[in-house]
N, C-alpha and C positions, 0 to 999 in steps of 0.2 A: 831188671825192671826198667831202668832208665833207657836202655837201648830200645826196648819195645815201644816206649813212648816217642823216642826221638825219630825212629824210622818213619812212622805215619806222619809226624809233624813235618819232617823234611819233605816227604812226598807231597803233602798238601801245599807246602810253601813253594815247591818247584813248579807246580802246575796251576798256581793261582796268580792273580794280579792284586796289588794292594792299592789303597787310596785313602784320602782324607774323606771326611764324612760327605756323602753325596756323590762322590766321583770315584771311579776306579783308576788306580795307577799301578805300576808294576810292583811286584813283590820286592824286587831289588830296591826300589825307592822306599818302600815301607821299612825294610830291614836296614837300609843305610841311614835312616833317620831314627832308628830305634835307640832310645837312650833310657836313663834311669827314670826320667819323668814319665815316659810311655810305659815302662815296666810297672810303675805305680798306678798309672791311670787305667790300665787294662783290667784292674781288679775292682770288685765291689763286695762288701760284706753284707750279711743278711739284714742287719739293722738298717743300713742305708737303702738296700733294695726295697724293704717293706715301706720305708718312708717314701721312696720314689714312686712305688706302685700306688700308694694312697694318693699321692699328688698327681697321678696320671703322667708321670715322666718316664716310666720304664715299662717294658714288656718282657716278661719272663718266658724263655724258651727252654723247655725241658727236652734235652736232646737224647734221652735214653731210648732204647728200643721199645716198641709197642708193648711187648710182653712185660718189661720192667715197669712201664707206666701203668699198665693195667693192674699190676700187683699192688702198687701204692702210688699215690699222687698227692700233690699239695692242695688241690682244689681250686687252683688258679694257675694261670699260665697256659701256654700252648705246647703240646707235644709234637715236636718235629724231630724224629730220629736223625742222628748225624748223617746217615747214609741217604736220607731224603732231603737234606737241607738245600742242595743246589737246585732241585726241582721245585722247592716250595718257598723261595725267597719272596714271592708276592704276598705271602701271609704276614710278613714282617712290616712293622710300622716305621717308616723312615724318619718320622718326627719324634720318635722315642729312643731312649737308650735301650738297646737290645741286650738283655742279660742272659747268657747261656748257662745252663746248669745241668749237672749230673751228680751222682752221689759224692764223688770225690774231687773231681775237676779235670781229669785227663781229657775226656772227650769234650768237655766244655771249653777247654783251652783251644783245642783244635777248631771247634766251631767259631769261637771268637776271632781267631786269626783269619779264618775264611771270610767271615762277615766283614771284618775290617778291609780285606782285600776287595770286597764288593761295595765299599763306600758306606757301610753302616757304622753308626756310633755304637760300638759293641764293647761289652765287658764280660768277664766270666765271674761267676759266684765263687769267691775264693774259699769259703767254708763249705761249699757244695750243698746239695739238697739235704744231706744228713745234718749239716750245721744249721740250715734254714729250719728244718723240722725241730731241732733242739731249741732254736731261738723262739719259735712260735708256740712253744709249750705253754699251757696254762692261760693266764690272763692275757698274754700277748696275742694268742690265737683269737680269743673272743674279741679283743680290741680291733684286730686286723679284719676280721670277717664282718664286723658291723659297719 
């Protein structure tokens, strides 16, 4: 399983460029500066995501395939399948934290790395859409929707 995840990530990394927020730099530069702080900063949990969305600080990007999105969705966020992301960068808000999400986090991690290489302030949802759905159960969902 790890090998299946590593191969697409390596391909993405080899054919991308990386950067700080707002500018593109080489992937090599991003990787050479990758440290424990970045490893921590690239993740966001559901509780923080909901807070940031309420405050207008974040944009949720659901990177699942259209068929998956049509089967169930969160009711907020934008569906941009991973394979369409390069062509749809214009739909992302450069002034917000872009949070990529999928059910578990494999594709969300790939999308986050790609967006970082394109100069976006990007994070991936560490507990995935499944964790977000669990977090928003009951009273939290009503509070979030209002």
